[in-house]
Structure formats: structure tokens, C-alpha cells
N, C-alpha and C positions, 0 to 999 in steps of 0.2 A: 503492500499498499503506499508506504515512503518512498519507494521509486517512482509510482505514478505520479506523487503529489510533486517529486522534483522534475520529473519531464514536461508535466504540464509548464511550471514555473519556468522552465528553461525554453518553451515553445515561447511562452508571454515575450520572454526577454529577447528572444531573437525576433518576434513579431514587432517588439515597441522599436528593436535598433533600425530593421528594415523601415519603419516609417522615419526614423531620424536619417539614415542613409541616403534614401531614394524619397526624397522630399518632392511634392506632386502639387499641381497649381491648386487642384479639388482635394477635400478633404475625404482620406482612405477607407471610407465608412467599411470597406469589409475586412481591412485589417483590424479597425478597431473593434468590430463586433467580434472578430476573433479573440482578439486577448479579454475581452468581457467575459465569451464563452469558456475559456479556456482557465479563467478565475473562478468562475463558479463552479466549474467541475473539480478543481483543485479543491474549493471549500466544501463541496459535497463528498469528494472521496477523504479529506481531512474530517470529517465529523463522522461520516462512516467508523475510518479507522477508530477513531477515539470512543466512540459506541462501543466496539468490539472489546 
């Protein structure tokens, strides 16, 4: 379970870096949504891990 949380957090870091490295004129909504989704999944996995 801890590995899954770490992988999700590393995915968030990679997506955040991609937003900073490749700036666009428009807002990268898809990448922002993927960061939010990974955050929610990481919180869910952490909650499940804590309840076990």
C-alpha cells in the first residue's frame, strides 16, 4: 500500500514538473485534473491503509 501511495505522489510530481517545464498559452486543464485525481487516489489509498 505504501508503494502505491509513493507511486501516485511521484506521478503528481512528474505532472507538476511537466506543467512548469512546458508552459502553454492556455491552461493545461487535463494535467491539472490528473494531478487532482492522483491526489484523491493517494488520499483514498492512505485511508484504506490506515484502517487495516
